[in-house]
C-alpha positions as YAML, in Angstrom:
chain: A
units: angstrom
residues:
- id: 1
  name: UNK
  ca: [156.21, -6.73, -95.37]
- id: 2
  name: UNK
  ca: [156.33, -7.37, -99.12]
- id: 3
  name: UNK
  ca: [159.56, -7.62, -101.09]
- id: 4
  name: UNK
  ca: [159.31, -4.97, -103.80]
- id: 5
  name: UNK
  ca: [161.17, -6.14, -106.91]
- id: 6
  name: UNK
  ca: [163.55, -8.39, -104.96]
- id: 7
  name: UNK
  ca: [166.97, -9.16, -106.41]
- id: 8
  name: UNK
  ca: [166.66, -12.90, -106.89]
- id: 9
  name: UNK
  ca: [169.18, -15.66, -107.62]
- id: 10
  name: UNK
  ca: [168.99, -19.41, -108.19]
- id: 11
  name: UNK
  ca: [171.66, -21.51, -106.44]
- id: 12
  name: UNK
  ca: [172.70, -25.04, -107.42]
- id: 13
  name: UNK
  ca: [175.42, -27.18, -105.77]
- id: 14
  name: UNK
  ca: [177.62, -28.01, -108.77]
- id: 15
  name: UNK
  ca: [177.20, -28.85, -112.45]
- id: 16
  name: UNK
  ca: [179.80, -31.39, -113.49]
- id: 17
  name: UNK
  ca: [177.37, -32.57, -116.14]
- id: 18
  name: UNK
  ca: [173.88, -31.69, -117.37]
- id: 19
  name: UNK
  ca: [171.33, -34.03, -115.84]
- id: 20
  name: UNK
  ca: [167.85, -33.69, -114.42]
- id: 21
  name: UNK
  ca: [168.76, -31.60, -111.36]
- id: 22
  name: UNK
  ca: [170.90, -29.26, -113.44]
- id: 23
  name: UNK
  ca: [168.08, -28.89, -115.94]
- id: 24
  name: UNK
  ca: [165.70, -27.84, -113.17]
- id: 25
  name: UNK
  ca: [168.16, -25.24, -111.84]
- id: 26
  name: UNK
  ca: [168.67, -23.66, -115.26]
- id: 27
  name: UNK
  ca: [164.93, -23.63, -115.98]
- id: 28
  name: UNK
  ca: [164.35, -21.95, -112.62]
- id: 29
  name: UNK
  ca: [166.77, -19.26, -113.74]
- id: 30
  name: UNK
  ca: [165.04, -18.99, -117.12]
- id: 31
  name: UNK
  ca: [161.56, -18.83, -115.56]
- id: 32
  name: UNK
  ca: [162.55, -16.01, -113.20]
- id: 33
  name: UNK
  ca: [165.03, -14.35, -115.59]
- id: 34
  name: UNK
  ca: [167.73, -14.34, -112.92]
- id: 35
  name: UNK
  ca: [171.33, -15.60, -112.70]
- id: 36
  name: UNK
  ca: [172.16, -19.13, -111.57]
- id: 37
  name: UNK
  ca: [175.11, -19.51, -109.18]
- id: 38
  name: UNK
  ca: [177.01, -22.77, -108.81]
- id: 39
  name: UNK
  ca: [180.44, -23.85, -107.61]
- id: 40
  name: UNK
  ca: [181.59, -25.54, -110.82]
- id: 41
  name: UNK
  ca: [180.07, -25.73, -114.30]
- id: 42
  name: UNK
  ca: [181.18, -28.27, -116.89]
- id: 43
  name: UNK
  ca: [181.01, -27.73, -120.63]
- id: 44
  name: UNK
  ca: [177.65, -29.45, -121.13]
- id: 45
  name: UNK
  ca: [176.03, -27.34, -118.39]
- id: 46
  name: UNK
  ca: [177.50, -24.15, -119.85]
- id: 47
  name: UNK
  ca: [176.21, -25.05, -123.30]
- id: 48
  name: UNK
  ca: [172.73, -25.74, -121.89]
- id: 49
  name: UNK
  ca: [172.73, -22.41, -120.04]
- id: 50
  name: UNK
  ca: [173.70, -20.60, -123.23]
- id: 51
  name: UNK
  ca: [170.91, -22.32, -125.15]
- id: 52
  name: UNK
  ca: [168.38, -21.19, -122.52]
- id: 53
  name: UNK
  ca: [169.82, -17.67, -122.30]
- id: 54
  name: UNK
  ca: [170.65, -18.15, -118.61]
- id: 55
  name: UNK
  ca: [173.47, -16.26, -116.88]
- id: 56
  name: UNK
  ca: [175.39, -19.15, -115.27]
- id: 57
  name: UNK
  ca: [178.07, -18.07, -112.76]
- id: 58
  name: UNK
  ca: [180.51, -20.63, -111.32]
- id: 59
  name: UNK
  ca: [182.01, -18.80, -108.35]
- id: 60
  name: UNK
  ca: [184.44, -21.56, -107.31]
- id: 61
  name: UNK
  ca: [185.45, -22.91, -110.73]
- id: 62
  name: UNK
  ca: [189.19, -22.55, -110.14]
- id: 63
  name: UNK
  ca: [189.04, -24.54, -106.89]
- id: 64
  name: UNK
  ca: [188.07, -27.75, -108.70]
- id: 65
  name: UNK
  ca: [190.91, -28.04, -111.21]
- id: 66
  name: UNK
  ca: [194.32, -29.64, -110.74]
- id: 67
  name: UNK
  ca: [194.87, -30.51, -107.08]
- id: 68
  name: UNK
  ca: [191.29, -29.43, -106.41]
- id: 69
  name: UNK
  ca: [189.98, -32.66, -107.95]
- id: 70
  name: UNK
  ca: [189.75, -34.06, -104.40]
- id: 71
  name: UNK
  ca: [186.59, -31.96, -104.12]
- id: 72
  name: UNK
  ca: [184.86, -34.36, -106.51]
- id: 73
  name: UNK
  ca: [185.82, -37.54, -104.67]
- id: 74
  name: UNK
  ca: [182.98, -39.25, -102.80]
- id: 75
  name: UNK
  ca: [183.48, -38.65, -99.09]
- id: 76
  name: UNK
  ca: [185.20, -35.28, -99.57]
- id: 77
  name: UNK
  ca: [182.61, -33.72, -101.89]
- id: 78
  name: UNK
  ca: [180.06, -33.07, -99.14]
- id: 79
  name: UNK
  ca: [182.59, -31.26, -96.94]
- id: 80
  name: UNK
  ca: [183.85, -29.16, -99.86]
- id: 81
  name: UNK
  ca: [180.37, -28.14, -100.95]
- id: 82
  name: UNK
  ca: [179.36, -27.30, -97.38]
- id: 83
  name: UNK
  ca: [182.33, -24.95, -96.99]
- id: 84
  name: UNK
  ca: [181.86, -23.40, -100.43]
- id: 85
  name: UNK
  ca: [178.19, -22.61, -99.89]
- id: 86
  name: UNK
  ca: [178.59, -21.33, -96.35]
- id: 87
  name: UNK
  ca: [180.69, -18.52, -97.83]
- id: 88
  name: UNK
  ca: [179.00, -18.16, -101.23]
- id: 89
  name: UNK
  ca: [179.03, -14.58, -102.67]
- id: 90
  name: UNK
  ca: [175.28, -13.97, -102.52]
- id: 91
  name: UNK
  ca: [175.15, -10.91, -100.24]
- id: 92
  name: UNK
  ca: [173.67, -8.66, -102.94]
- id: 93
  name: UNK
  ca: [170.51, -10.74, -103.36]
- id: 94
  name: UNK
  ca: [167.24, -10.51, -101.42]
- id: 95
  name: UNK
  ca: [165.66, -13.83, -102.40]
- id: 96
  name: UNK
  ca: [167.60, -17.05, -102.92]
- id: 97
  name: UNK
  ca: [165.94, -19.96, -104.69]
- id: 98
  name: UNK
  ca: [167.99, -22.95, -103.61]
- id: 99
  name: UNK
  ca: [167.90, -25.79, -106.13]
- id: 100
  name: UNK
  ca: [169.83, -28.46, -104.24]
- id: 101
  name: UNK
  ca: [170.69, -29.59, -100.73]
- id: 102
  name: UNK
  ca: [174.12, -28.01, -100.16]
- id: 103
  name: UNK
  ca: [172.99, -24.56, -101.27]
- id: 104
  name: UNK
  ca: [170.90, -24.50, -98.08]
- id: 105
  name: UNK
  ca: [174.21, -24.27, -96.19]
- id: 106
  name: UNK
  ca: [174.41, -20.62, -97.22]
- id: 107
  name: UNK
  ca: [174.08, -18.38, -94.15]
- id: 108
  name: UNK
  ca: [171.29, -15.99, -95.04]
- id: 109
  name: UNK
  ca: [171.64, -12.37, -93.93]
- id: 110
  name: UNK
  ca: [168.98, -10.35, -92.11]
- id: 111
  name: UNK
  ca: [167.44, -9.03, -95.33]
- id: 112
  name: UNK
  ca: [167.45, -12.36, -97.19]
- id: 113
  name: UNK
  ca: [164.86, -15.09, -97.70]
- id: 114
  name: UNK
  ca: [165.40, -18.67, -98.84]
- id: 115
  name: UNK
  ca: [163.05, -20.84, -100.91]
- id: 116
  name: UNK
  ca: [164.27, -24.41, -101.43]
- id: 117
  name: UNK
  ca: [163.24, -26.43, -104.50]
- id: 118
  name: UNK
  ca: [163.82, -29.84, -102.97]
- id: 119
  name: UNK
  ca: [164.48, -32.96, -105.05]
- id: 120
  name: UNK
  ca: [164.69, -34.94, -101.82]
- id: 121
  name: UNK
  ca: [166.06, -34.72, -98.30]
- id: 122
  name: UNK
  ca: [169.52, -36.31, -98.77]
- id: 123
  name: UNK
  ca: [168.79, -39.97, -99.20]
- id: 124
  name: UNK
  ca: [172.27, -41.09, -98.14]
- id: 125
  name: UNK
  ca: [171.43, -39.64, -94.71]
- id: 126
  name: UNK
  ca: [167.96, -41.17, -94.61]
- id: 127
  name: UNK
  ca: [166.33, -44.01, -96.54]
- id: 128
  name: UNK
  ca: [169.50, -45.08, -98.41]
- id: 129
  name: UNK
  ca: [171.81, -44.90, -95.39]
- id: 130
  name: UNK
  ca: [171.78, -48.64, -94.71]
- id: 131
  name: UNK
  ca: [172.36, -49.39, -98.39]
- id: 132
  name: UNK
  ca: [175.34, -47.03, -98.54]
- id: 133
  name: UNK
  ca: [176.94, -48.33, -95.34]
- id: 134
  name: UNK
  ca: [176.58, -51.96, -96.40]
- id: 135
  name: UNK
  ca: [178.46, -51.21, -99.63]
- id: 136
  name: UNK
  ca: [181.53, -49.99, -97.69]
- id: 137
  name: UNK
  ca: [184.39, -52.18, -96.41]
- id: 138
  name: UNK
  ca: [183.90, -53.17, -92.78]
- id: 139
  name: UNK
  ca: [186.79, -50.98, -91.61]
- id: 140
  name: UNK
  ca: [185.26, -47.89, -93.20]
- id: 141
  name: UNK
  ca: [181.81, -48.19, -91.65]
- id: 142
  name: UNK
  ca: [182.53, -46.73, -88.20]
- id: 143
  name: UNK
  ca: [184.23, -43.59, -89.58]
- id: 144
  name: UNK
  ca: [181.41, -43.31, -92.12]
- id: 145
  name: UNK
  ca: [178.79, -43.40, -89.36]
- id: 146
  name: UNK
  ca: [180.55, -40.57, -87.50]
- id: 147
  name: UNK
  ca: [180.74, -38.56, -90.73]
- id: 148
  name: UNK
  ca: [177.04, -39.16, -91.42]
- id: 149
  name: UNK
  ca: [176.11, -38.03, -87.90]
- id: 150
  name: UNK
  ca: [177.88, -34.71, -88.46]
- id: 151
  name: UNK
  ca: [176.35, -34.19, -91.90]
- id: 152
  name: UNK
  ca: [172.91, -35.06, -90.53]
- id: 153
  name: UNK
  ca: [173.18, -32.23, -88.01]
- id: 154
  name: UNK
  ca: [174.30, -29.80, -90.72]
- id: 155
  name: UNK
  ca: [171.43, -30.86, -92.96]
- id: 156
  name: UNK
  ca: [168.87, -30.39, -90.18]
- id: 157
  name: UNK
  ca: [170.23, -26.91, -89.44]
- id: 158
  name: UNK
  ca: [170.17, -26.00, -93.12]
- id: 159
  name: UNK
  ca: [166.54, -27.10, -93.39]
- id: 160
  name: UNK
  ca: [165.70, -24.76, -90.52]
- id: 161
  name: UNK
  ca: [167.03, -21.84, -92.59]
- id: 162
  name: UNK
  ca: [164.47, -22.47, -95.33]
- id: 163
  name: UNK
  ca: [161.56, -20.04, -95.36]
- id: 164
  name: UNK
  ca: [159.48, -22.11, -97.79]
- id: 165
  name: UNK
  ca: [159.89, -25.53, -99.38]
- id: 166
  name: UNK
  ca: [158.91, -26.56, -102.89]
- id: 167
  name: UNK
  ca: [158.89, -30.32, -103.59]
- id: 168
  name: UNK
  ca: [159.39, -31.86, -107.02]
- id: 169
  name: UNK
  ca: [156.65, -34.45, -106.42]
- id: 170
  name: UNK
  ca: [154.10, -35.67, -103.92]
- id: 171
  name: UNK
  ca: [156.62, -38.36, -102.91]
- id: 172
  name: UNK
  ca: [159.13, -35.69, -101.87]
- id: 173
  name: UNK
  ca: [156.49, -33.60, -100.10]
- id: 174
  name: UNK
  ca: [155.87, -36.64, -97.90]
- id: 175
  name: UNK
  ca: [159.61, -37.04, -97.24]
- id: 176
  name: UNK
  ca: [159.93, -33.36, -96.29]
- id: 177
  name: UNK
  ca: [157.06, -33.82, -93.85]
- id: 178
  name: UNK
  ca: [158.70, -36.95, -92.41]
- id: 179
  name: UNK
  ca: [162.29, -35.74, -92.07]
- id: 180
  name: UNK
  ca: [161.94, -31.97, -91.63]
- id: 181
  name: UNK
  ca: [158.43, -31.73, -90.13]
- id: 182
  name: UNK
  ca: [157.58, -29.04, -92.69]
- id: 183
  name: UNK
  ca: [155.07, -28.80, -95.51]
- id: 184
  name: UNK
  ca: [155.87, -28.07, -99.15]
- id: 185
  name: UNK
  ca: [154.27, -26.84, -102.36]
- id: 186
  name: UNK
  ca: [154.51, -29.39, -105.20]
- id: 187
  name: UNK
  ca: [155.81, -28.18, -108.57]
- id: 188
  name: UNK
  ca: [156.82, -30.98, -110.91]
- id: 189
  name: UNK
  ca: [160.10, -30.55, -112.85]
- id: 190
  name: UNK
  ca: [160.04, -29.23, -116.43]
- id: 191
  name: UNK
  ca: [159.89, -31.73, -119.27]
- id: 192
  name: UNK
  ca: [160.45, -30.48, -122.81]
- id: 193
  name: UNK
  ca: [157.44, -32.38, -124.11]
- id: 194
  name: UNK
  ca: [156.94, -30.03, -127.06]
- id: 195
  name: UNK
  ca: [160.50, -30.67, -128.21]
- id: 196
  name: UNK
  ca: [159.97, -34.44, -128.24]
- id: 197
  name: UNK
  ca: [157.83, -35.62, -131.13]
- id: 198
  name: UNK
  ca: [156.05, -38.96, -130.64]
- id: 199
  name: UNK
  ca: [157.31, -40.40, -133.94]
- id: 200
  name: UNK
  ca: [157.08, -44.02, -132.87]
- id: 201
  name: UNK
  ca: [159.01, -46.63, -134.84]
- id: 202
  name: UNK
  ca: [159.63, -50.30, -134.28]
- id: 203
  name: UNK
  ca: [162.77, -50.16, -132.18]
- id: 204
  name: UNK
  ca: [165.27, -52.98, -131.96]
- id: 205
  name: UNK
  ca: [166.79, -52.02, -128.61]
- id: 206
  name: UNK
  ca: [165.88, -51.10, -125.04]
- id: 207
  name: UNK
  ca: [167.20, -47.94, -123.44]
- id: 208
  name: UNK
  ca: [168.46, -46.89, -120.02]
- id: 209
  name: UNK
  ca: [169.08, -43.15, -119.59]
- id: 210
  name: UNK
  ca: [170.65, -41.26, -116.71]
- id: 211
  name: UNK
  ca: [173.53, -41.31, -114.27]
- id: 212
  name: UNK
  ca: [175.01, -44.77, -113.85]
- id: 213
  name: UNK
  ca: [175.02, -44.80, -110.05]
- id: 214
  name: UNK
  ca: [173.96, -47.38, -107.47]
- id: 215
  name: UNK
  ca: [170.62, -45.69, -106.71]
- id: 216
  name: UNK
  ca: [169.53, -46.26, -110.33]
- id: 217
  name: UNK
  ca: [170.11, -50.05, -110.05]
- id: 218
  name: UNK
  ca: [172.15, -50.30, -113.28]
- id: 219
  name: UNK
  ca: [173.63, -53.67, -112.31]
- id: 220
  name: UNK
  ca: [170.14, -55.16, -112.01]
- id: 221
  name: UNK
  ca: [169.24, -53.94, -115.50]
- id: 222
  name: UNK
  ca: [172.49, -55.20, -117.02]
- id: 223
  name: UNK
  ca: [172.11, -58.58, -115.29]
- id: 224
  name: UNK
  ca: [168.58, -58.91, -116.67]
- id: 225
  name: UNK
  ca: [169.78, -58.32, -120.23]
- id: 226
  name: UNK
  ca: [172.47, -60.96, -119.72]
- id: 227
  name: UNK
  ca: [169.55, -63.43, -119.73]
- id: 228
  name: UNK
  ca: [168.02, -62.25, -122.99]
- id: 229
  name: UNK
  ca: [169.10, -61.68, -126.57]
- id: 230
  name: UNK
  ca: [167.59, -58.17, -126.57]
- id: 231
  name: UNK
  ca: [169.93, -55.20, -126.99]
- id: 232
  name: UNK
  ca: [170.30, -52.57, -124.27]
- id: 233
  name: UNK
  ca: [171.76, -49.12, -124.86]
- id: 234
  name: UNK
  ca: [172.94, -47.15, -121.80]
- id: 235
  name: UNK
  ca: [173.04, -43.37, -122.25]
- id: 236
  name: UNK
  ca: [174.77, -41.63, -119.36]
- id: 237
  name: UNK
  ca: [177.94, -41.58, -117.30]
- id: 238
  name: UNK
  ca: [178.92, -41.97, -113.68]
- id: 239
  name: UNK
  ca: [178.77, -39.26, -111.05]
- id: 240
  name: UNK
  ca: [181.44, -38.81, -108.40]
- id: 241
  name: UNK
  ca: [184.80, -40.50, -108.19]
- id: 242
  name: UNK
  ca: [184.90, -43.18, -105.45]
- id: 243
  name: UNK
  ca: [187.16, -42.82, -102.45]
- id: 244
  name: UNK
  ca: [188.51, -46.33, -103.09]
- id: 245
  name: UNK
  ca: [188.10, -48.86, -105.89]
- id: 246
  name: UNK
  ca: [186.18, -48.62, -109.13]
- id: 247
  name: UNK
  ca: [183.20, -46.40, -109.80]
- id: 248
  name: UNK
  ca: [179.74, -47.88, -110.28]
- id: 249
  name: UNK
  ca: [179.98, -47.02, -113.97]
- id: 250
  name: UNK
  ca: [183.22, -49.00, -114.35]
- id: 251
  name: UNK
  ca: [181.88, -51.99, -112.41]
- id: 252
  name: UNK
  ca: [178.67, -52.14, -114.43]
- id: 253
  name: UNK
  ca: [180.54, -51.89, -117.73]
- id: 254
  name: UNK
  ca: [182.81, -54.74, -116.67]
- id: 255
  name: UNK
  ca: [179.90, -57.10, -115.95]
- id: 256
  name: UNK
  ca: [177.86, -56.25, -119.07]
- id: 257
  name: UNK
  ca: [177.54, -58.66, -121.97]
- id: 258
  name: UNK
  ca: [178.03, -58.03, -125.67]
- id: 259
  name: UNK
  ca: [174.36, -57.06, -126.07]
- id: 260
  name: UNK
  ca: [174.84, -53.97, -123.86]
- id: 261
  name: UNK
  ca: [176.21, -50.80, -125.46]
- id: 262
  name: UNK
  ca: [177.44, -47.89, -123.33]
- id: 263
  name: UNK
  ca: [177.00, -44.58, -125.14]
- id: 264
  name: UNK
  ca: [178.33, -42.22, -122.46]
- id: 265
  name: UNK
  ca: [176.95, -38.70, -122.32]
- id: 266
  name: UNK
  ca: [174.50, -37.89, -125.13]
- id: 267
  name: UNK
  ca: [173.12, -34.51, -126.21]
- id: 268
  name: UNK
  ca: [169.44, -33.68, -125.80]
- id: 269
  name: UNK
  ca: [168.93, -34.11, -129.54]
- id: 270
  name: UNK
  ca: [170.57, -37.54, -129.53]
- id: 271
  name: UNK
  ca: [168.59, -38.53, -126.44]
- id: 272
  name: UNK
  ca: [165.30, -37.66, -128.16]
- id: 273
  name: UNK
  ca: [166.29, -39.78, -131.14]
- id: 274
  name: UNK
  ca: [167.16, -42.71, -128.88]
- id: 275
  name: UNK
  ca: [163.88, -42.36, -126.98]
- id: 276
  name: UNK
  ca: [161.76, -42.31, -130.15]
- id: 277
  name: UNK
  ca: [163.38, -45.41, -131.60]
- id: 278
  name: UNK
  ca: [163.59, -47.59, -128.49]
- id: 279
  name: UNK
  ca: [161.30, -50.56, -127.90]
- id: 280
  name: UNK
  ca: [160.97, -49.35, -124.30]
- id: 281
  name: UNK
  ca: [162.86, -47.42, -121.64]
- id: 282
  name: UNK
  ca: [163.93, -49.33, -118.52]
- id: 283
  name: UNK
  ca: [163.78, -47.23, -115.34]
- id: 284
  name: UNK
  ca: [163.98, -48.97, -111.96]
- id: 285
  name: UNK
  ca: [165.79, -46.68, -109.46]
- id: 286
  name: UNK
  ca: [165.42, -47.03, -105.71]
- id: 287
  name: UNK
  ca: [162.27, -45.14, -104.63]
- id: 288
  name: UNK
  ca: [162.83, -42.38, -107.19]
- id: 289
  name: UNK
  ca: [161.60, -38.93, -106.13]
- id: 290
  name: UNK
  ca: [160.32, -37.91, -109.58]
- id: 291
  name: UNK
  ca: [162.27, -39.15, -112.59]
- id: 292
  name: UNK
  ca: [162.30, -37.09, -115.78]
- id: 293
  name: UNK
  ca: [163.31, -39.98, -118.03]
- id: 294
  name: UNK
  ca: [159.97, -41.87, -117.92]
- id: 295
  name: UNK
  ca: [158.08, -38.67, -118.79]
- id: 296
  name: UNK
  ca: [160.47, -37.94, -121.66]
- id: 297
  name: UNK
  ca: [159.99, -41.50, -122.92]
- id: 298
  name: UNK
  ca: [156.20, -41.15, -122.86]
- id: 299
  name: UNK
  ca: [156.49, -37.82, -124.69]
- id: 300
  name: UNK
  ca: [158.39, -39.70, -127.42]
- id: 301
  name: UNK
  ca: [155.61, -42.28, -127.61]
- id: 302
  name: UNK
  ca: [157.76, -44.98, -126.01]
- id: 303
  name: UNK
  ca: [156.49, -47.24, -123.20]
- id: 304
  name: UNK
  ca: [158.37, -47.52, -119.91]
- id: 305
  name: UNK
  ca: [159.35, -50.49, -117.77]
- id: 306
  name: UNK
  ca: [159.19, -48.79, -114.35]
- id: 307
  name: UNK
  ca: [159.87, -49.85, -110.77]
- id: 308
  name: UNK
  ca: [156.79, -50.35, -108.61]
- id: 309
  name: UNK
  ca: [157.99, -47.75, -106.10]
- id: 310
  name: UNK
  ca: [158.51, -44.00, -105.96]
- id: 311
  name: UNK
  ca: [156.98, -41.54, -108.40]
- id: 312
  name: UNK
  ca: [157.58, -43.63, -111.58]
- id: 313
  name: UNK
  ca: [155.00, -46.11, -110.28]
- id: 314
  name: UNK
  ca: [152.52, -43.20, -110.28]
- id: 315
  name: UNK
  ca: [153.56, -41.72, -113.63]
- id: 316
  name: UNK
  ca: [153.42, -45.03, -115.53]
- id: 317
  name: UNK
  ca: [150.00, -46.65, -115.94]
- id: 318
  name: UNK
  ca: [150.61, -50.40, -115.83]
- id: 319
  name: UNK
  ca: [149.52, -52.03, -119.08]
- id: 320
  name: UNK
  ca: [148.53, -48.71, -120.67]
- id: 321
  name: UNK
  ca: [151.74, -46.67, -120.86]
- id: 322
  name: UNK
  ca: [154.21, -49.39, -119.93]
- id: 323
  name: UNK
  ca: [154.85, -52.10, -117.37]
- id: 324
  name: UNK
  ca: [155.23, -51.51, -113.63]
- id: 325
  name: UNK
  ca: [157.47, -54.25, -112.23]
- id: 326
  name: UNK
  ca: [159.43, -55.44, -109.24]
- id: 327
  name: UNK
  ca: [162.90, -53.80, -109.43]
- id: 328
  name: UNK
  ca: [164.65, -57.15, -109.79]
- id: 329
  name: UNK
  ca: [166.19, -59.15, -112.62]
- id: 330
  name: UNK
  ca: [163.03, -61.24, -112.82]
- id: 331
  name: UNK
  ca: [160.91, -58.09, -112.78]
- id: 332
  name: UNK
  ca: [162.81, -56.51, -115.68]
- id: 333
  name: UNK
  ca: [162.51, -59.72, -117.69]
- id: 334
  name: UNK
  ca: [158.78, -59.77, -116.98]
- id: 335
  name: UNK
  ca: [158.55, -56.16, -118.15]
- id: 336
  name: UNK
  ca: [160.34, -56.97, -121.40]
- id: 337
  name: UNK
  ca: [157.94, -59.84, -122.06]
- id: 338
  name: UNK
  ca: [154.87, -57.71, -121.33]
- id: 339
  name: UNK
  ca: [156.04, -54.77, -123.45]
- id: 340
  name: UNK
  ca: [156.76, -57.01, -126.42]
- id: 341
  name: UNK
  ca: [153.34, -58.62, -126.09]
- id: 342
  name: UNK
  ca: [151.48, -55.32, -125.68]
- id: 343
  name: UNK
  ca: [150.28, -52.53, -127.96]
- id: 344
  name: UNK
  ca: [150.87, -48.89, -127.04]
- id: 345
  name: UNK
  ca: [149.36, -45.79, -128.64]
- id: 346
  name: UNK
  ca: [152.12, -43.15, -129.03]
- id: 347
  name: UNK
  ca: [149.64, -40.27, -129.00]
- id: 348
  name: UNK
  ca: [148.09, -41.45, -125.74]
- id: 349
  name: UNK
  ca: [151.52, -41.78, -124.16]
- id: 350
  name: UNK
  ca: [152.45, -38.27, -125.32]
- id: 351
  name: UNK
  ca: [149.20, -36.86, -123.90]
- id: 352
  name: UNK
  ca: [150.12, -38.22, -120.45]
- id: 353
  name: UNK
  ca: [153.56, -36.58, -120.66]
- id: 354
  name: UNK
  ca: [152.08, -33.21, -121.66]
- id: 355
  name: UNK
  ca: [150.92, -32.68, -118.06]
- id: 356
  name: UNK
  ca: [154.57, -32.01, -117.15]
- id: 357
  name: UNK
  ca: [155.51, -29.53, -119.88]
- id: 358
  name: UNK
  ca: [158.10, -26.77, -119.39]
- id: 359
  name: UNK
  ca: [155.71, -23.82, -119.66]
- id: 360
  name: UNK
  ca: [153.50, -25.19, -116.87]
- id: 361
  name: UNK
  ca: [156.60, -25.46, -114.66]
- id: 362
  name: UNK
  ca: [157.67, -21.90, -115.43]
- id: 363
  name: UNK
  ca: [154.23, -20.44, -114.79]
- id: 364
  name: UNK
  ca: [153.98, -22.20, -111.43]
- id: 365
  name: UNK
  ca: [157.48, -21.12, -110.40]
- id: 366
  name: UNK
  ca: [156.74, -17.49, -111.24]
- id: 367
  name: UNK
  ca: [153.44, -17.66, -109.34]
- id: 368
  name: UNK
  ca: [155.05, -19.26, -106.29]
- id: 369
  name: UNK
  ca: [157.88, -16.72, -106.09]
- id: 370
  name: UNK
  ca: [155.55, -13.76, -106.70]
- id: 371
  name: UNK
  ca: [153.17, -14.91, -103.97]
- id: 372
  name: UNK
  ca: [156.02, -15.36, -101.50]
- id: 373
  name: UNK
  ca: [157.53, -11.96, -102.32]
- id: 374
  name: UNK
  ca: [154.14, -10.27, -101.91]
- id: 375
  name: UNK
  ca: [153.73, -11.55, -98.35]
- id: 376
  name: UNK
  ca: [156.76, -13.44, -96.96]
- id: 377
  name: UNK
  ca: [155.37, -13.59, -93.43]
- id: 378
  name: UNK
  ca: [152.26, -15.39, -94.69]
- id: 379
  name: UNK
  ca: [154.22, -18.26, -96.20]
- id: 380
  name: UNK
  ca: [157.32, -18.47, -94.01]
- id: 381
  name: UNK
  ca: [157.46, -21.87, -92.33]
- id: 382
  name: UNK
  ca: [153.72, -22.24, -92.83]
- id: 383
  name: UNK
  ca: [151.59, -24.88, -94.49]
- id: 384
  name: UNK
  ca: [149.94, -22.68, -97.13]
- id: 385
  name: UNK
  ca: [150.69, -23.51, -100.76]
- id: 386
  name: UNK
  ca: [152.81, -20.94, -102.57]
- id: 387
  name: UNK
  ca: [150.46, -21.40, -105.52]
- id: 388
  name: UNK
  ca: [147.54, -20.00, -103.49]
- id: 389
  name: UNK
  ca: [147.56, -16.23, -103.17]
- id: 390
  name: UNK
  ca: [144.84, -16.29, -100.53]
- id: 391
  name: UNK
  ca: [142.56, -13.40, -99.64]
- id: 392
  name: UNK
  ca: [143.99, -9.90, -99.79]
...
């Protein structure tokens, strides 16, 4: 039976900073005009929510301060988030739009439905598992494998609770089919293309934007620039605190040469300025699910050096809007050479980015949720697109 005017909420794991996933969660809240629940919200996320007019509620904020900092440490974070979301205060809502993996741990009540906007099945349990284990000390690998086995079971059970999946790209729809044996409706994330003017200038630096974590291959980028005189600016910080040793951010900073400048967190306005004035953006993560940064770069009229895997290889047209390269030191150097030898039309680049604008995202989200609410039984665990209303 239909859900008449369902009380709806968006749920997102945690918001220590304001990155791509946090942006999607807040825009989901803005599109549906509903509150966004999270465990912890940092200052930048709160500021972004205020700018969008979104009611952001951090229901476990006090648990993460002082002695609660252990909840942010890699290895403990997953357990903390699992426990927090299993008991999240969402009883009053009818429809929960889950915007990240741990929010699926919430135990839905009889009257509740769950739609999951999925950025990816957890990669550290799937395609990045071998990479993660190999980075650990030998003595830590056996305990880590036992931990992963337990989390894998929890993730599978949480996926079973989902009534309908939405994937952020065709790449992630395929992963959902592979790992969860479910189908998904594709709705690309929102890119503020209208707020980024393609005012192209001759830049004198290259730019890397985003979280400085292993999956983004920051060391490969930094090592490539150690072999050239070109300047690289890195806009972004690390993510979680490591259980032992230095963070990826600290290790990458330590190995960088004098031609690499680390800017830390930058505001949206500063990011747009950096994008417009860069020679090119370098973006070579491991099999990226979507990647907002390349689209933002194109919107600014700036070409992209992109890895030849994941969605960036689809979004960037080799030779026309950038260079698609092997995600290696040699590949990055080849991309630099090709970008400097090429000519790129800023207006054409911006036209490509316009396909992913914020209003298109919001319209599709509203359509998907309205269709589901009108006939939940039609879409629950089925293979029909939430964007197709079907025959009445």
